[in-house]
C-alpha positions as CSV (number, residue, x, y, z in Angstrom):
1,X,55.2,160.9,-23.1
2,X,51.8,162.2,-24.2
3,X,48.8,160.4,-25.7
4,X,45.8,162.2,-27.1
5,X,42.6,160.3,-27.8
6,X,39.9,161.8,-30.0
7,X,37.0,160.9,-32.2
8,X,34.3,160.1,-29.7
9,X,30.8,161.3,-30.0
10,X,27.1,160.4,-30.0
11,X,26.0,157.7,-32.5
12,X,22.9,155.6,-33.0
13,X,23.0,151.8,-32.4
14,X,24.4,150.1,-35.5
15,X,26.5,153.0,-36.4
16,X,30.3,153.5,-36.6
17,X,33.0,155.7,-35.2
18,X,36.7,156.0,-35.6
19,X,38.8,156.9,-32.6
20,X,42.4,158.1,-32.9
21,X,45.3,158.0,-30.5
22,X,48.2,160.3,-31.3
23,X,51.4,160.0,-29.4
24,X,54.2,162.5,-28.8
25,X,57.3,162.8,-26.8
26,X,58.5,159.3,-27.3
27,X,59.5,156.8,-30.1
28,X,56.0,155.8,-31.0
29,X,57.1,152.8,-33.1
30,X,58.7,151.2,-30.1
31,X,55.5,151.0,-28.1
32,X,52.5,148.7,-27.9
33,X,49.3,150.6,-27.9
34,X,46.2,149.5,-26.1
35,X,42.6,150.7,-25.9
36,X,40.5,150.4,-22.8
37,X,37.0,151.7,-21.9
38,X,35.2,152.5,-18.8
39,X,31.5,152.8,-18.4
40,X,30.0,154.6,-15.3
41,X,30.2,152.5,-12.3
42,X,32.2,149.8,-14.0
43,X,35.9,148.8,-14.1
44,X,38.1,149.7,-16.9
45,X,37.8,147.1,-19.6
46,X,40.3,145.9,-22.2
47,X,39.2,146.6,-25.8
48,X,42.2,146.1,-28.1
49,X,45.9,146.0,-28.3
50,X,48.3,146.4,-31.3
51,X,52.0,145.6,-31.4
52,X,54.5,148.2,-32.1
53,X,54.8,147.2,-35.8
54,X,51.1,146.6,-36.2
55,X,51.4,143.0,-37.1
56,X,49.8,141.5,-34.0
57,X,46.3,142.6,-32.8
58,X,44.1,141.3,-30.1
59,X,40.6,142.2,-29.0
60,X,38.4,141.8,-26.0
61,X,35.6,139.3,-26.3
62,X,32.9,141.9,-26.2
63,X,34.2,143.8,-29.3
64,X,35.8,140.9,-31.3
65,X,34.5,141.0,-34.9
66,X,33.1,144.5,-34.6
67,X,36.1,146.7,-33.8
68,X,39.3,147.0,-35.8
69,X,42.6,148.5,-34.6
70,X,45.3,149.8,-36.9
71,X,48.4,152.0,-36.7
72,X,50.4,154.3,-38.8
73,X,53.7,154.9,-37.1
74,X,54.8,157.5,-39.6
75,X,52.0,159.7,-38.2
76,X,52.3,158.5,-34.6
77,X,48.7,157.4,-34.7
78,X,46.7,154.3,-33.7
79,X,43.1,154.2,-34.9
80,X,40.2,152.1,-33.5
81,X,37.3,151.6,-35.8
82,X,34.1,150.9,-33.9
83,X,31.5,149.1,-36.0
84,X,28.0,147.8,-35.3
85,X,27.9,149.9,-32.1
86,X,25.6,148.9,-29.3
87,X,24.3,150.9,-26.3
88,X,26.6,148.6,-24.2
89,X,29.6,150.2,-25.9
90,X,28.9,153.5,-24.3
91,X,32.0,154.4,-22.2
92,X,35.0,156.6,-22.0
93,X,37.7,155.2,-24.3
94,X,41.3,155.5,-23.3
95,X,44.5,154.7,-25.2
96,X,47.6,153.6,-23.4
97,X,51.2,152.8,-24.3
98,X,53.9,150.5,-23.1
99,X,57.5,150.1,-24.3
100,X,57.6,146.7,-25.9
101,X,59.5,144.2,-28.1
102,X,58.4,143.2,-31.6
103,X,55.1,141.4,-31.7
104,X,54.1,142.1,-28.1
105,X,50.6,143.0,-27.2
106,X,49.0,143.3,-23.7
107,X,45.5,143.2,-22.3
108,X,46.2,143.9,-18.7
109,X,45.7,147.4,-17.5
110,X,48.7,147.1,-15.3
111,X,51.0,146.4,-18.3
112,X,50.6,150.0,-19.5
113,X,52.7,152.9,-18.2
114,X,51.3,155.9,-20.1
115,X,47.7,156.9,-20.6
116,X,45.7,159.4,-22.6
117,X,42.9,161.5,-21.3
118,X,40.0,159.5,-22.8
119,X,37.2,160.3,-25.3
120,X,33.5,159.7,-24.7
121,X,31.5,157.4,-26.9
122,X,27.8,157.4,-26.4
123,X,25.6,154.9,-28.3
124,X,21.8,155.6,-28.3
125,X,19.2,152.9,-28.8
């Protein structure tokens, strides 16, 4: 199982970015995908989770209404659109996967068994 996160970069406050998570080595459509982030000196924080079919999505309180998660199983890809970015969104963003049943999402870091390497997002004020 491999997950590759990409799309991070430097953006001004108010701007947008789209992160991608590409999976390989497993049946992507059978896994819930989660996004987490970790800022320096802070614990890893839940950002979003999407069910294996893409029908159920949940967001952390700090990003609700600004970030949008989606997936395209035919391309083994989950995308996270980051809108209205704030300096407080600066962090390394990680995607993670867990084998799941239909409609399942998860917000606890301990629920995920496989992790990507992370992509840096920096928001300047």
